[in-house]
All heavy atoms as TSV, in Angstrom:
chain	resi	resn	atom	element	x	y	z
A	1	MET	N	N	0.836	-1.199	-0.034
A	1	MET	CA	C	0.010	0.015	-0.011
A	1	MET	C	C	0.881	1.233	0.002
A	1	MET	O	O	1.931	1.227	0.572
A	1	MET	CB	C	-0.807	0.023	1.305
A	1	MET	CG	C	-2.258	-0.542	1.104
A	1	MET	SD	S	-3.133	-0.154	2.579
A	1	MET	CE	C	-3.772	-1.798	2.947
A	2	THR	N	N	0.339	2.263	-0.598
A	2	THR	CA	C	1.042	3.542	-0.613
A	2	THR	C	C	0.388	4.508	0.401
A	2	THR	O	O	-0.853	4.525	0.498
A	2	THR	CB	C	1.092	4.217	-1.944
A	2	THR	OG1	O	-0.288	4.441	-2.342
A	2	THR	CG2	C	1.734	3.331	-3.006
A	3	GLU	N	N	1.232	5.207	1.149
A	3	GLU	CA	C	0.729	6.133	2.125
A	3	GLU	C	C	0.503	7.464	1.391
A	3	GLU	O	O	1.321	7.918	0.595
A	3	GLU	CB	C	1.726	6.383	3.202
A	3	GLU	CG	C	1.469	5.560	4.498
A	3	GLU	CD	C	2.443	5.919	5.568
A	3	GLU	OE1	O	2.509	7.119	5.942
A	3	GLU	OE2	O	3.212	5.067	5.939
A	4	SER	N	N	-0.655	8.097	1.672
A	4	SER	CA	C	-0.900	9.374	1.080
A	4	SER	C	C	-0.460	10.448	2.121
A	4	SER	O	O	-0.730	10.340	3.288
A	4	SER	CB	C	-2.320	9.565	0.739
A	4	SER	OG	O	-3.161	9.543	1.859
A	5	LYS	N	N	0.283	11.393	1.653
A	5	LYS	CA	C	0.853	12.463	2.505
A	5	LYS	C	C	-0.190	13.612	2.587
A	5	LYS	O	O	-0.577	14.159	1.559
A	5	LYS	CB	C	2.181	12.933	2.010
A	5	LYS	CG	C	2.808	14.021	2.827
A	5	LYS	CD	C	4.004	14.611	2.195
A	5	LYS	CE	C	4.452	15.848	2.861
A	5	LYS	NZ	N	5.198	16.772	2.111
A	6	SER	N	N	-0.612	13.971	3.740
A	6	SER	CA	C	-1.463	15.134	3.877
A	6	SER	C	C	-0.675	16.426	3.727
A	6	SER	O	O	0.471	16.520	4.198
A	6	SER	CB	C	-2.137	15.127	5.270
A	6	SER	OG	O	-2.943	14.034	5.431
A	7	PRO	N	N	-1.266	17.414	3.123
A	7	PRO	CA	C	-0.540	18.658	2.954
A	7	PRO	C	C	-0.310	19.346	4.316
A	7	PRO	O	O	-1.136	19.188	5.183
A	7	PRO	CB	C	-1.359	19.509	1.978
A	7	PRO	CG	C	-2.770	18.862	2.072
A	7	PRO	CD	C	-2.547	17.416	2.452
A	8	SER	N	N	0.733	20.099	4.477
A	8	SER	CA	C	1.028	20.800	5.671
A	8	SER	C	C	0.160	22.044	5.726
A	8	SER	O	O	-0.352	22.522	4.700
A	8	SER	CB	C	2.497	21.175	5.761
A	8	SER	OG	O	2.821	22.163	4.853
A	9	PHE	N	N	0.087	22.621	6.903
A	9	PHE	CA	C	-0.607	23.898	7.054
A	9	PHE	C	C	-0.062	24.991	6.153
A	9	PHE	O	O	-0.826	25.679	5.427
A	9	PHE	CB	C	-0.487	24.306	8.536
A	9	PHE	CG	C	-1.080	25.665	8.795
A	9	PHE	CD1	C	-2.443	25.864	8.957
A	9	PHE	CD2	C	-0.241	26.785	8.874
A	9	PHE	CE1	C	-2.960	27.148	9.171
A	9	PHE	CE2	C	-0.735	28.101	9.061
A	9	PHE	CZ	C	-2.114	28.253	9.228
A	10	GLU	N	N	1.264	25.014	6.053
A	10	GLU	CA	C	1.935	26.044	5.248
A	10	GLU	C	C	1.574	25.855	3.725
A	10	GLU	O	O	1.356	26.853	3.068
A	10	GLU	CB	C	3.488	26.024	5.452
A	10	GLU	CG	C	3.909	26.498	6.781
A	10	GLU	CD	C	3.806	25.507	7.926
A	10	GLU	OE1	O	3.553	24.285	7.690
A	10	GLU	OE2	O	3.867	25.921	9.066
A	11	GLU	N	N	1.535	24.575	3.293
A	11	GLU	CA	C	1.182	24.365	1.895
A	11	GLU	C	C	-0.253	24.798	1.599
A	11	GLU	O	O	-0.468	25.373	0.593
A	11	GLU	CB	C	1.369	22.839	1.598
A	11	GLU	CG	C	2.771	22.425	1.557
A	11	GLU	CD	C	2.954	20.887	1.472
A	11	GLU	OE1	O	2.063	20.151	1.982
A	11	GLU	OE2	O	4.030	20.490	0.952
A	12	ILE	N	N	-1.176	24.477	2.550
A	12	ILE	CA	C	-2.558	24.801	2.346
A	12	ILE	C	C	-2.668	26.390	2.353
A	12	ILE	O	O	-3.388	26.904	1.477
A	12	ILE	CB	C	-3.452	24.191	3.448
A	12	ILE	CG1	C	-3.468	22.681	3.233
A	12	ILE	CG2	C	-4.827	24.799	3.451
A	12	ILE	CD1	C	-4.148	21.930	4.317
A	13	MET	N	N	-2.022	27.064	3.221
A	13	MET	CA	C	-2.113	28.478	3.328
A	13	MET	C	C	-1.498	29.127	2.087
A	13	MET	O	O	-2.080	30.107	1.527
A	13	MET	CB	C	-1.393	29.000	4.592
A	13	MET	CG	C	-2.118	28.757	5.875
A	13	MET	SD	S	-3.852	29.403	5.913
A	13	MET	CE	C	-3.499	31.147	5.906
A	14	LYS	N	N	-0.454	28.585	1.518
A	14	LYS	CA	C	0.120	29.101	0.268
A	14	LYS	C	C	-0.865	28.926	-0.844
A	14	LYS	O	O	-1.015	29.846	-1.654
A	14	LYS	CB	C	1.431	28.419	-0.046
A	14	LYS	CG	C	2.115	28.885	-1.273
A	14	LYS	CD	C	3.445	28.149	-1.523
A	14	LYS	CE	C	4.095	28.659	-2.756
A	14	LYS	NZ	N	5.283	27.945	-3.107
A	15	GLN	N	N	-1.478	27.783	-0.933
A	15	GLN	CA	C	-2.487	27.569	-2.014
A	15	GLN	C	C	-3.677	28.524	-1.830
A	15	GLN	O	O	-4.114	29.063	-2.875
A	15	GLN	CB	C	-3.014	26.130	-1.925
A	15	GLN	CG	C	-1.955	25.088	-2.403
A	15	GLN	CD	C	-2.445	23.646	-2.266
A	15	GLN	OE1	O	-3.526	23.404	-1.689
A	15	GLN	NE2	N	-1.694	22.679	-2.712
A	16	ILE	N	N	-4.098	28.733	-0.671
A	16	ILE	CA	C	-5.244	29.660	-0.398
A	16	ILE	C	C	-4.802	31.076	-0.788
A	16	ILE	O	O	-5.597	31.838	-1.458
A	16	ILE	CB	C	-5.719	29.599	1.037
A	16	ILE	CG1	C	-6.397	28.246	1.251
A	16	ILE	CG2	C	-6.613	30.763	1.371
A	16	ILE	CD1	C	-6.755	28.003	2.759
A	17	GLU	N	N	-3.600	31.497	-0.441
A	17	GLU	CA	C	-3.143	32.834	-0.790
A	17	GLU	C	C	-3.048	33.010	-2.348
A	17	GLU	O	O	-3.378	34.055	-2.854
A	17	GLU	CB	C	-1.843	33.116	-0.129
A	17	GLU	CG	C	-1.961	33.378	1.378
A	17	GLU	CD	C	-0.652	33.414	2.128
A	17	GLU	OE1	O	0.419	33.270	1.491
A	17	GLU	OE2	O	-0.710	33.618	3.345
A	18	GLU	N	N	-2.533	32.014	-3.005
A	18	GLU	CA	C	-2.467	32.036	-4.477
A	18	GLU	C	C	-3.810	32.136	-5.074
A	18	GLU	O	O	-4.036	32.878	-6.023
A	18	GLU	CB	C	-1.692	30.828	-4.964
A	18	GLU	CG	C	-0.204	30.847	-4.711
A	18	GLU	CD	C	0.523	29.588	-5.079
A	18	GLU	OE1	O	-0.101	28.675	-5.668
A	18	GLU	OE2	O	1.737	29.459	-4.786
A	19	PHE	N	N	-4.797	31.374	-4.575
A	19	PHE	CA	C	-6.165	31.381	-5.043
A	19	PHE	C	C	-6.736	32.771	-4.804
A	19	PHE	O	O	-7.420	33.309	-5.669
A	19	PHE	CB	C	-6.992	30.307	-4.402
A	19	PHE	CG	C	-8.425	30.229	-4.802
A	19	PHE	CD1	C	-8.791	29.860	-6.087
A	19	PHE	CD2	C	-9.391	30.697	-3.964
A	19	PHE	CE1	C	-10.083	29.816	-6.479
A	19	PHE	CE2	C	-10.765	30.656	-4.383
A	19	PHE	CZ	C	-11.095	30.210	-5.663
A	20	GLU	N	N	-6.524	33.313	-3.599
A	20	GLU	CA	C	-7.045	34.624	-3.282
A	20	GLU	C	C	-6.475	35.691	-4.298
A	20	GLU	O	O	-7.256	36.611	-4.756
A	20	GLU	CB	C	-6.684	34.991	-1.837
A	20	GLU	CG	C	-7.178	36.289	-1.408
A	20	GLU	CD	C	-6.879	36.540	0.096
A	20	GLU	OE1	O	-5.761	36.226	0.510
A	20	GLU	OE2	O	-7.666	37.183	0.765
A	21	LYS	N	N	-5.214	35.573	-4.553
A	21	LYS	CA	C	-4.585	36.518	-5.514
A	21	LYS	C	C	-5.255	36.432	-6.912
A	21	LYS	O	O	-5.534	37.415	-7.525
A	21	LYS	CB	C	-3.066	36.275	-5.617
A	21	LYS	CG	C	-2.335	37.202	-6.481
A	21	LYS	CD	C	-0.879	36.885	-6.564
A	21	LYS	CE	C	-0.208	37.797	-7.626
A	21	LYS	NZ	N	1.166	37.426	-7.854
A	22	THR	N	N	-5.483	35.127	-7.363
A	22	THR	CA	C	-6.115	34.918	-8.629
A	22	THR	C	C	-7.479	35.572	-8.696
A	22	THR	O	O	-7.847	36.238	-9.646
A	22	THR	CB	C	-6.188	33.404	-8.910
A	22	THR	OG1	O	-4.830	32.889	-8.972
A	22	THR	CG2	C	-6.903	33.167	-10.223
A	23	VAL	N	N	-8.252	35.343	-7.589
A	23	VAL	CA	C	-9.628	35.883	-7.555
A	23	VAL	C	C	-9.613	37.384	-7.569
A	23	VAL	O	O	-10.420	38.023	-8.267
A	23	VAL	CB	C	-10.402	35.304	-6.295
A	23	VAL	CG1	C	-11.687	36.038	-6.102
A	23	VAL	CG2	C	-10.622	33.819	-6.535
A	24	SER	N	N	-8.654	37.917	-6.842
A	24	SER	CA	C	-8.506	39.366	-6.695
A	24	SER	C	C	-8.196	40.001	-8.133
A	24	SER	O	O	-8.791	40.968	-8.546
A	24	SER	CB	C	-7.432	39.780	-5.776
A	24	SER	OG	O	-7.255	41.156	-5.692
A	25	GLU	N	N	-7.286	39.326	-8.834
A	25	GLU	CA	C	-6.900	39.810	-10.194
A	25	GLU	C	C	-8.093	39.687	-11.140
A	25	GLU	O	O	-8.276	40.494	-12.010
A	25	GLU	CB	C	-5.692	39.008	-10.640
A	25	GLU	CG	C	-4.410	39.347	-9.995
A	25	GLU	CD	C	-3.925	40.772	-10.129
A	25	GLU	OE1	O	-4.070	41.337	-11.215
A	25	GLU	OE2	O	-3.442	41.360	-9.120
A	26	LEU	N	N	-8.858	38.537	-11.028
A	26	LEU	CA	C	-10.014	38.440	-11.865
A	26	LEU	C	C	-11.055	39.525	-11.559
A	26	LEU	O	O	-11.669	40.047	-12.549
A	26	LEU	CB	C	-10.659	37.022	-11.668
A	26	LEU	CG	C	-9.946	35.857	-12.251
A	26	LEU	CD1	C	-10.544	34.570	-11.769
A	26	LEU	CD2	C	-9.919	35.924	-13.800
A	27	ALA	N	N	-11.200	39.808	-10.337
A	27	ALA	CA	C	-12.186	40.932	-9.983
A	27	ALA	C	C	-11.689	42.291	-10.622
A	27	ALA	O	O	-12.547	43.032	-11.126
A	27	ALA	CB	C	-12.268	41.050	-8.489
A	28	LYS	N	N	-10.435	42.594	-10.590
A	28	LYS	CA	C	-9.912	43.744	-11.210
A	28	LYS	C	C	-10.220	43.785	-12.698
A	28	LYS	O	O	-10.591	44.795	-13.280
A	28	LYS	CB	C	-8.408	43.884	-10.977
A	28	LYS	CG	C	-8.091	44.230	-9.541
A	28	LYS	CD	C	-6.552	44.316	-9.359
A	28	LYS	CE	C	-6.142	44.359	-7.960
A	28	LYS	NZ	N	-4.641	44.290	-7.758
A	29	ASN	N	N	-9.960	42.625	-13.363
A	29	ASN	CA	C	-10.210	42.477	-14.831
A	29	ASN	C	C	-11.706	42.679	-15.141
A	29	ASN	O	O	-11.969	43.370	-16.098
A	29	ASN	CB	C	-9.702	41.125	-15.306
A	29	ASN	CG	C	-8.220	41.012	-15.288
A	29	ASN	OD1	O	-7.494	41.999	-15.274
A	29	ASN	ND2	N	-7.665	39.788	-15.351
A	30	VAL	N	N	-12.515	42.135	-14.319
A	30	VAL	CA	C	-13.960	42.337	-14.563
A	30	VAL	C	C	-14.365	43.800	-14.443
A	30	VAL	O	O	-15.112	44.359	-15.234
A	30	VAL	CB	C	-14.784	41.429	-13.553
A	30	VAL	CG1	C	-16.281	41.840	-13.615
A	30	VAL	CG2	C	-14.643	39.974	-13.887
A	31	GLU	N	N	-13.840	44.474	-13.401
A	31	GLU	CA	C	-14.096	45.880	-13.193
A	31	GLU	C	C	-13.596	46.684	-14.440
A	31	GLU	O	O	-14.257	47.549	-14.815
A	31	GLU	CB	C	-13.389	46.355	-11.891
A	31	GLU	CG	C	-13.799	47.754	-11.502
A	31	GLU	CD	C	-15.339	48.007	-11.255
A	31	GLU	OE1	O	-15.948	47.048	-10.727
A	31	GLU	OE2	O	-15.818	49.134	-11.507
A	32	ASN	N	N	-12.357	46.357	-14.901
A	32	ASN	CA	C	-11.849	47.087	-16.057
A	32	ASN	C	C	-12.693	46.805	-17.300
A	32	ASN	O	O	-12.934	47.799	-18.052
A	32	ASN	CB	C	-10.384	46.667	-16.355
A	32	ASN	CG	C	-9.471	47.192	-15.292
A	32	ASN	OD1	O	-9.709	48.192	-14.603
A	32	ASN	ND2	N	-8.301	46.508	-15.180
A	33	LEU	N	N	-13.193	45.626	-17.477
A	33	LEU	CA	C	-14.074	45.334	-18.609
A	33	LEU	C	C	-15.347	46.138	-18.511
A	33	LEU	O	O	-15.821	46.665	-19.490
A	33	LEU	CB	C	-14.286	43.846	-18.692
A	33	LEU	CG	C	-15.273	43.358	-19.744
A	33	LEU	CD1	C	-14.724	43.790	-21.177
A	33	LEU	CD2	C	-15.445	41.843	-19.650
A	34	LYS	N	N	-15.961	46.153	-17.326
A	34	LYS	CA	C	-17.183	46.905	-17.171
A	34	LYS	C	C	-17.007	48.393	-17.452
A	34	LYS	O	O	-17.752	49.011	-18.209
A	34	LYS	CB	C	-17.722	46.773	-15.722
A	34	LYS	CG	C	-18.305	45.399	-15.469
A	34	LYS	CD	C	-18.649	45.211	-13.968
A	34	LYS	CE	C	-19.649	46.167	-13.474
A	34	LYS	NZ	N	-20.043	45.933	-12.058
A	35	LYS	N	N	-15.875	48.993	-17.044
A	35	LYS	CA	C	-15.563	50.388	-17.325
A	35	LYS	C	C	-15.443	50.606	-18.799
A	35	LYS	O	O	-15.954	51.587	-19.337
A	35	LYS	CB	C	-14.321	50.847	-16.546
A	35	LYS	CG	C	-14.531	51.007	-15.079
A	35	LYS	CD	C	-13.237	51.386	-14.407
A	35	LYS	CE	C	-13.385	51.494	-12.902
A	35	LYS	NZ	N	-12.140	51.750	-12.204
A	36	LYS	N	N	-14.728	49.648	-19.459
A	36	LYS	CA	C	-14.493	49.825	-20.874
A	36	LYS	C	C	-15.849	49.742	-21.667
A	36	LYS	O	O	-16.080	50.510	-22.600
A	36	LYS	CB	C	-13.531	48.790	-21.386
A	36	LYS	CG	C	-13.201	48.950	-22.888
A	36	LYS	CD	C	-12.079	48.008	-23.259
A	36	LYS	CE	C	-11.760	48.176	-24.767
A	36	LYS	NZ	N	-10.521	48.870	-24.970
A	37	LEU	N	N	-16.653	48.810	-21.263
A	37	LEU	CA	C	-17.985	48.657	-21.910
A	37	LEU	C	C	-18.824	49.949	-21.649
A	37	LEU	O	O	-19.527	50.394	-22.554
A	37	LEU	CB	C	-18.717	47.425	-21.392
A	37	LEU	CG	C	-18.124	46.086	-21.848
A	37	LEU	CD1	C	-18.832	44.916	-21.101
A	37	LEU	CD2	C	-18.246	45.921	-23.353
A	38	GLN	N	N	-18.815	50.477	-20.435
A	38	GLN	CA	C	-19.560	51.660	-20.160
A	38	GLN	C	C	-19.073	52.847	-21.027
A	38	GLN	O	O	-19.828	53.665	-21.542
A	38	GLN	CB	C	-19.550	51.968	-18.666
A	38	GLN	CG	C	-20.394	51.029	-17.861
A	38	GLN	CD	C	-20.212	51.203	-16.364
A	38	GLN	OE1	O	-19.132	51.747	-15.919
A	38	GLN	NE2	N	-21.225	50.809	-15.633
A	39	THR	N	N	-17.734	52.981	-21.136
A	39	THR	CA	C	-17.144	54.032	-21.979
A	39	THR	C	C	-17.541	53.928	-23.370
A	39	THR	O	O	-17.899	54.883	-24.032
A	39	THR	CB	C	-15.601	53.986	-21.817
A	39	THR	OG1	O	-15.208	54.167	-20.424
A	39	THR	CG2	C	-14.926	55.080	-22.642
A	40	ASN	N	N	-17.458	52.662	-23.867
A	40	ASN	CA	C	-17.854	52.474	-25.301
A	40	ASN	C	C	-19.382	52.733	-25.534
A	40	ASN	O	O	-19.730	53.273	-26.547
A	40	ASN	CB	C	-17.491	51.026	-25.694
A	40	ASN	CG	C	-16.065	50.879	-26.039
A	40	ASN	OD1	O	-15.322	51.813	-26.100
A	40	ASN	ND2	N	-15.672	49.622	-26.212
A	41	GLN	N	N	-20.199	52.380	-24.551
A	41	GLN	CA	C	-21.605	52.620	-24.630
A	41	GLN	C	C	-21.849	54.111	-24.713
A	41	GLN	O	O	-22.655	54.562	-25.496
A	41	GLN	CB	C	-22.373	51.975	-23.476
A	41	GLN	CG	C	-23.863	52.019	-23.609
A	41	GLN	CD	C	-24.529	53.192	-22.960
A	41	GLN	OE1	O	-24.006	53.852	-22.067
A	41	GLN	NE2	N	-25.674	53.527	-23.455
A	42	GLU	N	N	-21.108	54.907	-23.932
A	42	GLU	CA	C	-21.319	56.369	-23.935
A	42	GLU	C	C	-20.816	56.934	-25.251
A	42	GLU	O	O	-21.446	57.857	-25.759
A	42	GLU	CB	C	-20.475	57.009	-22.779
A	42	GLU	CG	C	-21.060	56.682	-21.425
A	42	GLU	CD	C	-20.175	57.066	-20.264
A	42	GLU	OE1	O	-19.082	57.628	-20.469
A	42	GLU	OE2	O	-20.537	56.770	-19.100
A	43	LYS	N	N	-19.715	56.381	-25.807
A	43	LYS	CA	C	-19.110	56.906	-27.093
A	43	LYS	C	C	-19.987	56.533	-28.269
A	43	LYS	O	O	-20.188	57.312	-29.199
A	43	LYS	CB	C	-17.704	56.409	-27.281
A	43	LYS	CG	C	-16.708	57.083	-26.423
A	43	LYS	CD	C	-15.354	56.496	-26.790
A	43	LYS	CE	C	-14.218	57.052	-26.001
A	43	LYS	NZ	N	-12.914	56.477	-26.324
A	44	TYR	N	N	-20.366	55.238	-28.314
A	44	TYR	CA	C	-20.911	54.649	-29.551
A	44	TYR	C	C	-22.387	54.269	-29.496
A	44	TYR	O	O	-22.947	53.761	-30.481
A	44	TYR	CB	C	-20.118	53.474	-30.009
A	44	TYR	CG	C	-18.621	53.772	-30.091
A	44	TYR	CD1	C	-17.722	53.213	-29.213
A	44	TYR	CD2	C	-18.105	54.685	-31.027
A	44	TYR	CE1	C	-16.375	53.428	-29.300
A	44	TYR	CE2	C	-16.795	54.960	-31.099
A	44	TYR	CZ	C	-15.866	54.340	-30.233
A	44	TYR	OH	O	-14.561	54.652	-30.273
A	45	GLY	N	N	-22.987	54.320	-28.311
A	45	GLY	CA	C	-24.324	53.941	-28.137
A	45	GLY	C	C	-24.529	52.476	-27.719
A	45	GLY	O	O	-23.518	51.765	-27.510
A	46	SER	N	N	-25.770	52.035	-27.516
A	46	SER	CA	C	-26.012	50.682	-26.966
A	46	SER	C	C	-25.926	49.581	-27.922
A	46	SER	O	O	-25.825	48.430	-27.521
A	46	SER	CB	C	-27.489	50.686	-26.324
A	46	SER	OG	O	-27.440	51.596	-25.182
A	47	ASP	N	N	-26.039	49.910	-29.223
A	47	ASP	CA	C	-25.922	48.844	-30.272
A	47	ASP	C	C	-24.485	48.444	-30.476
A	47	ASP	O	O	-23.706	49.112	-31.199
A	47	ASP	CB	C	-26.590	49.338	-31.549
A	47	ASP	CG	C	-26.588	48.268	-32.658
A	47	ASP	OD1	O	-26.121	47.157	-32.385
A	47	ASP	OD2	O	-27.157	48.582	-33.740
A	48	ILE	N	N	-24.014	47.397	-29.791
A	48	ILE	CA	C	-22.658	46.985	-29.940
A	48	ILE	C	C	-22.189	46.538	-31.344
A	48	ILE	O	O	-21.019	46.525	-31.599
A	48	ILE	CB	C	-22.263	45.915	-28.851
A	48	ILE	CG1	C	-22.954	44.606	-29.120
A	48	ILE	CG2	C	-22.501	46.359	-27.462
A	48	ILE	CD1	C	-22.511	43.496	-28.265
A	49	SER	N	N	-23.127	46.297	-32.203
A	49	SER	CA	C	-22.723	45.890	-33.543
A	49	SER	C	C	-22.131	47.097	-34.341
A	49	SER	O	O	-21.477	46.966	-35.299
A	49	SER	CB	C	-23.961	45.298	-34.330
A	49	SER	OG	O	-24.910	46.345	-34.551
A	50	LYS	N	N	-22.402	48.301	-33.845
A	50	LYS	CA	C	-21.900	49.527	-34.434
A	50	LYS	C	C	-20.577	50.028	-33.822
A	50	LYS	O	O	-20.023	51.024	-34.211
A	50	LYS	CB	C	-23.001	50.585	-34.358
A	50	LYS	CG	C	-24.289	50.255	-35.117
A	50	LYS	CD	C	-25.173	51.430	-35.263
A	50	LYS	CE	C	-26.499	51.117	-35.814
A	50	LYS	NZ	N	-26.500	50.418	-37.065
A	51	TRP	N	N	-20.131	49.309	-32.799
A	51	TRP	CA	C	-18.820	49.683	-32.122
A	51	TRP	C	C	-17.702	49.322	-33.060
A	51	TRP	O	O	-17.764	48.278	-33.781
A	51	TRP	CB	C	-18.706	48.966	-30.839
A	51	TRP	CG	C	-19.640	49.374	-29.732
A	51	TRP	CD1	C	-20.691	50.251	-29.825
A	51	TRP	CD2	C	-19.648	48.937	-28.388
A	51	TRP	NE1	N	-21.370	50.385	-28.663
A	51	TRP	CE2	C	-20.668	49.599	-27.692
A	51	TRP	CE3	C	-18.851	48.103	-27.656
A	51	TRP	CZ2	C	-20.999	49.385	-26.339
A	51	TRP	CZ3	C	-19.136	47.878	-26.274
A	51	TRP	CH2	C	-20.186	48.560	-25.650
A	52	PRO	N	N	-16.639	50.070	-32.938
A	52	PRO	CA	C	-15.419	49.698	-33.795
A	52	PRO	C	C	-14.880	48.339	-33.369
A	52	PRO	O	O	-14.882	47.978	-32.139
A	52	PRO	CB	C	-14.426	50.831	-33.440
A	52	PRO	CG	C	-15.031	51.751	-32.498
A	52	PRO	CD	C	-16.382	51.240	-32.172
A	53	GLN	N	N	-14.347	47.624	-34.325
A	53	GLN	CA	C	-13.734	46.328	-34.036
A	53	GLN	C	C	-12.365	46.535	-33.462
A	53	GLN	O	O	-11.637	47.400	-33.907
A	53	GLN	CB	C	-13.688	45.454	-35.317
A	53	GLN	CG	C	-15.016	45.131	-35.871
A	53	GLN	CD	C	-15.882	44.274	-34.943
A	53	GLN	OE1	O	-15.369	43.299	-34.399
A	53	GLN	NE2	N	-17.105	44.573	-34.796
A	54	MET	N	N	-11.969	45.688	-32.533
A	54	MET	CA	C	-10.685	45.869	-31.881
A	54	MET	C	C	-9.756	44.757	-32.278
A	54	MET	O	O	-10.080	43.738	-32.607
A	54	MET	CB	C	-10.837	45.924	-30.369
A	54	MET	CG	C	-11.737	46.982	-29.953
A	54	MET	SD	S	-11.564	47.313	-28.257
A	54	MET	CE	C	-12.839	48.540	-28.046
């Protein structure tokens, strides 16, 4: 039989901190996207088919 090694407290905390950082960065990206969409809506109107292609 093989023994499975349980992760240490430090390993778990490191994983949680990395996950937290990822979630935080995603939240920033979502906020930036929302701002860009709002800016484009103000510039070009609500019909996104008329917005310039990027």
